[in-house]
C-alpha positions as CSV (number, residue, x, y, z in Angstrom):
1,X,66.3,93.6,101.8
2,X,64.9,96.3,100.0
3,X,61.3,96.0,97.9
4,X,61.7,96.8,94.8
5,X,59.0,98.4,93.1
6,X,57.0,97.1,89.8
7,X,57.8,98.9,87.1
8,X,55.1,101.0,86.1
9,X,52.9,100.1,83.1
10,X,53.0,102.0,80.5
11,X,49.7,103.9,78.5
12,X,49.5,101.9,75.6
13,X,49.8,98.6,77.3
14,X,47.0,99.6,79.8
15,X,44.8,101.4,76.6
16,X,45.3,97.5,74.9
17,X,44.1,95.8,78.2
18,X,41.2,97.9,78.3
19,X,40.1,97.6,75.2
20,X,40.7,93.3,75.3
21,X,38.7,93.5,78.4
22,X,36.1,95.7,77.3
23,X,32.7,94.0,77.1
24,X,32.1,94.5,73.4
25,X,35.5,92.8,72.9
26,X,34.2,89.8,74.9
27,X,30.9,89.7,73.6
28,X,32.9,89.9,70.0
29,X,34.7,86.6,71.5
30,X,32.0,84.5,72.2
31,X,30.0,85.3,68.8
32,X,33.2,83.9,67.4
33,X,33.4,81.3,69.6
34,X,29.6,80.6,68.4
35,X,30.5,81.4,64.9
36,X,33.2,78.6,65.0
37,X,31.2,76.2,66.4
38,X,28.5,76.1,63.7
39,X,30.6,75.8,61.0
40,X,32.2,72.9,62.5
41,X,29.2,71.0,62.8
42,X,27.9,71.9,60.1
43,X,31.3,70.5,58.2
44,X,31.4,67.6,60.0
45,X,27.7,67.0,60.0
46,X,27.3,64.3,63.4
47,X,23.9,63.2,61.9
48,X,26.1,60.9,59.9
49,X,26.4,58.6,62.8
50,X,22.6,57.8,62.6
51,X,23.7,56.1,59.6
52,X,27.2,55.3,59.8
53,X,26.7,53.3,63.0
54,X,28.1,53.6,66.5
55,X,31.2,52.4,68.2
56,X,31.4,50.1,70.4
57,X,31.2,51.8,74.0
58,X,30.7,49.6,77.4
59,X,31.1,50.2,80.9
60,X,31.1,53.4,83.4
61,X,34.2,54.9,81.6
62,X,32.2,55.0,78.7
63,X,28.9,56.8,80.3
64,X,31.6,59.4,81.7
65,X,33.4,59.8,78.4
66,X,29.8,60.3,76.6
67,X,28.5,62.4,79.1
68,X,31.5,64.8,79.0
69,X,31.1,64.9,75.0
70,X,27.5,65.1,75.6
71,X,28.0,68.3,77.2
72,X,30.7,70.3,74.9
73,X,28.8,69.1,71.6
74,X,25.6,70.5,72.9
75,X,27.8,73.9,73.9
76,X,29.0,74.0,70.3
77,X,25.8,73.9,69.1
78,X,25.5,70.0,68.2
79,X,21.6,69.5,67.8
80,X,20.2,67.9,71.1
81,X,18.2,65.2,69.4
82,X,21.0,63.6,67.6
83,X,22.6,63.2,70.9
84,X,19.6,61.6,73.3
85,X,19.3,59.6,70.1
86,X,23.2,58.1,70.2
87,X,22.8,57.7,73.9
88,X,19.5,55.3,74.2
89,X,21.2,53.4,71.0
90,X,24.7,52.8,73.1
91,X,23.4,52.5,76.8
92,X,19.7,52.0,76.5
93,X,17.0,53.5,78.3
94,X,18.4,53.7,82.0
95,X,21.9,54.8,81.3
96,X,21.2,56.8,78.3
97,X,19.0,58.8,80.0
98,X,21.1,59.8,82.8
99,X,24.1,60.2,81.0
100,X,21.8,62.9,78.3
101,X,20.5,64.8,81.5
102,X,23.7,64.9,83.0
103,X,25.4,66.2,79.4
104,X,21.8,68.7,79.3
105,X,23.4,70.0,82.3
106,X,26.8,70.5,81.8
107,X,26.4,71.8,78.5
108,X,23.8,74.1,79.4
109,X,26.1,75.7,82.3
110,X,29.1,75.7,79.8
111,X,26.5,78.1,78.0
112,X,25.5,79.9,80.5
113,X,29.0,80.3,82.2
114,X,30.3,81.7,78.9
115,X,27.2,83.9,78.1
116,X,27.7,85.3,81.7
117,X,31.1,86.1,81.4
118,X,31.5,87.4,78.2
119,X,27.9,88.7,77.0
120,X,26.5,90.3,80.1
121,X,28.2,92.6,80.3
122,X,27.5,94.7,77.0
123,X,23.9,93.0,76.4
124,X,22.5,93.9,79.8
125,X,22.8,97.8,78.8
126,X,20.6,97.1,75.8
127,X,17.2,95.6,77.2
128,X,15.5,98.8,76.8
129,X,12.4,97.8,75.2
130,X,9.0,97.2,77.3
131,X,8.8,93.5,76.5
132,X,12.3,92.9,76.8
133,X,12.6,94.4,80.2
134,X,10.3,92.5,81.1
135,X,11.0,89.4,79.9
136,X,14.3,89.8,82.2
137,X,12.2,90.5,85.0
138,X,10.6,87.3,84.8
139,X,13.4,85.6,84.4
140,X,15.3,87.8,87.2
141,X,12.8,87.4,90.0
142,X,11.2,83.8,89.1
143,X,14.0,81.8,87.3
144,X,13.3,78.6,88.5
145,X,9.7,78.5,87.1
146,X,10.7,80.5,84.4
147,X,13.3,78.5,83.3
148,X,11.4,74.9,84.2
149,X,8.5,76.3,81.3
150,X,11.3,76.7,79.0
151,X,12.4,73.8,79.1
152,X,9.4,72.1,79.0
153,X,8.4,73.6,75.7
154,X,10.6,72.2,72.8
155,X,9.8,75.1,71.3
156,X,12.1,77.2,72.2
157,X,16.2,76.8,70.9
158,X,18.1,75.4,73.8
159,X,21.0,77.5,73.2
160,X,19.0,80.5,73.0
161,X,17.4,79.7,76.6
162,X,21.1,79.5,77.8
163,X,22.3,82.6,76.9
164,X,19.2,84.6,77.1
165,X,19.3,83.3,80.8
166,X,22.9,84.5,80.6
167,X,22.1,87.5,80.0
168,X,19.5,87.8,83.1
169,X,20.3,88.0,87.0
170,X,19.1,84.1,87.1
171,X,21.0,82.2,89.7
172,X,23.2,79.3,88.8
173,X,21.3,76.9,91.0
174,X,18.1,77.8,90.1
175,X,19.5,77.7,85.9
176,X,21.0,74.3,86.5
177,X,18.2,72.3,88.7
178,X,15.4,74.1,85.9
179,X,17.1,73.2,83.1
180,X,17.8,69.4,84.5
181,X,14.2,68.6,85.4
182,X,12.3,70.2,82.7
183,X,14.9,68.6,80.2
184,X,13.7,65.0,81.3
185,X,10.3,64.2,79.7
186,X,11.5,65.5,76.0
187,X,14.8,64.0,76.6
188,X,13.5,60.7,77.6
189,X,11.0,60.5,74.5
190,X,14.2,60.9,71.9
191,X,16.3,58.2,74.1
192,X,13.6,55.5,74.3
193,X,13.2,55.8,70.8
194,X,16.8,56.0,70.2
195,X,16.9,52.5,72.2
196,X,15.0,51.1,69.4
197,X,16.4,52.5,66.9
198,X,16.8,49.3,64.9
199,X,13.0,48.7,65.3
200,X,11.0,51.9,63.7
201,X,7.9,49.8,63.4
202,X,7.6,48.6,66.5
203,X,5.4,50.1,69.1
204,X,7.6,51.3,71.8
205,X,9.5,53.6,68.9
206,X,6.5,55.2,67.1
207,X,5.0,55.8,71.0
208,X,8.4,57.2,72.2
209,X,8.0,59.8,69.1
210,X,4.4,60.5,69.7
211,X,5.4,61.4,73.6
212,X,7.6,64.5,72.3
213,X,4.8,66.3,71.9
214,X,3.5,65.9,75.3
215,X,5.8,68.6,76.8
216,X,4.7,70.9,74.1
217,X,0.8,70.8,74.8
218,X,2.4,71.1,78.7
219,X,4.5,73.9,77.9
220,X,1.7,76.3,76.2
221,X,-0.6,75.4,78.9
222,X,2.0,76.6,81.7
223,X,3.0,79.9,79.5
224,X,-1.3,80.5,78.6
225,X,-1.7,80.6,82.3
226,X,1.4,83.0,83.0
227,X,0.2,85.0,80.3
228,X,-1.0,87.4,82.5
229,X,2.2,88.1,84.7
230,X,4.7,89.0,82.1
231,X,3.5,92.6,81.3
232,X,5.6,95.3,79.7
233,X,7.2,97.9,81.7
234,X,5.9,101.0,81.5
235,X,7.9,104.2,81.5
236,X,8.1,106.1,84.6
237,X,6.9,109.5,83.5
238,X,8.5,112.9,85.1
239,X,6.2,114.1,87.9
240,X,6.4,118.2,86.9
241,X,7.1,120.5,89.8
242,X,3.9,121.5,91.8
243,X,4.0,126.1,91.3
244,X,3.1,127.6,94.4
245,X,0.0,129.8,94.0
246,X,0.3,133.5,94.9
247,X,-2.1,134.7,97.6
248,X,-4.8,137.1,96.2
249,X,-4.2,140.1,97.5
250,X,-7.7,142.1,98.6
251,X,-8.8,145.0,96.4
252,X,-8.0,148.4,98.4
253,X,-10.9,150.8,97.9
254,X,-10.6,154.2,96.0
255,X,-13.0,155.8,98.8
256,X,-10.7,154.8,101.5
257,X,-7.2,156.2,99.9
258,X,-9.1,159.7,98.4
259,X,-9.7,162.2,100.8
260,X,-13.5,163.2,101.3
261,X,-14.8,166.6,99.4
262,X,-15.1,170.1,101.2
263,X,-18.1,171.3,101.1
């Protein structure tokens, strides 16, 4: 049988594909997804679940379902403290902590993947500032310890850290492992508080709220110790070419050239 050649692609089709797959088009899609997620969270107001009670969830299937919902929710910009409180209230301290950490890693992985697929190609050429280049170099070359310090410091927004890491050259294993380990202290404090939400005046609940400040202090100390390693990248100055030095010719004596006077 003769092979039938595929029909040629029209120039208009090629241009349309190039526009749809261009870095800026993908970045626009990412911006649209994040905007839609923020609007949905604002309209849904998931914080009402704290006052209207929780659904009865039990068993391993419920844990897996909540972990998946946690990951999708935090990728959709649902506040993580709310989800951590929910995990503690639904499953207790041990199962709630495992559920919250698993959901945190899943949500961070979703955001990291979206940022790398839709935003990295468009945003990397914009890293021209001295401090932006220094931060990118730190995340790219020291991904694990940099992300671990960011996760231990609760003042850094979770979503912003995910997408900044996606723009850098950080690898997937370093990002996910640092996210899982660095999120344990702060997440555990919220889970414990959620498990004692029915008794807000109990010592355990108050101690859990006070423990939320510990990761902030630890993160500040790490940032203070590493402050000298994040330095702005100095611009490379062009080297001026060295001009060759012309040799100095000896001055010829006039008496040697002129004939001697006759007597």
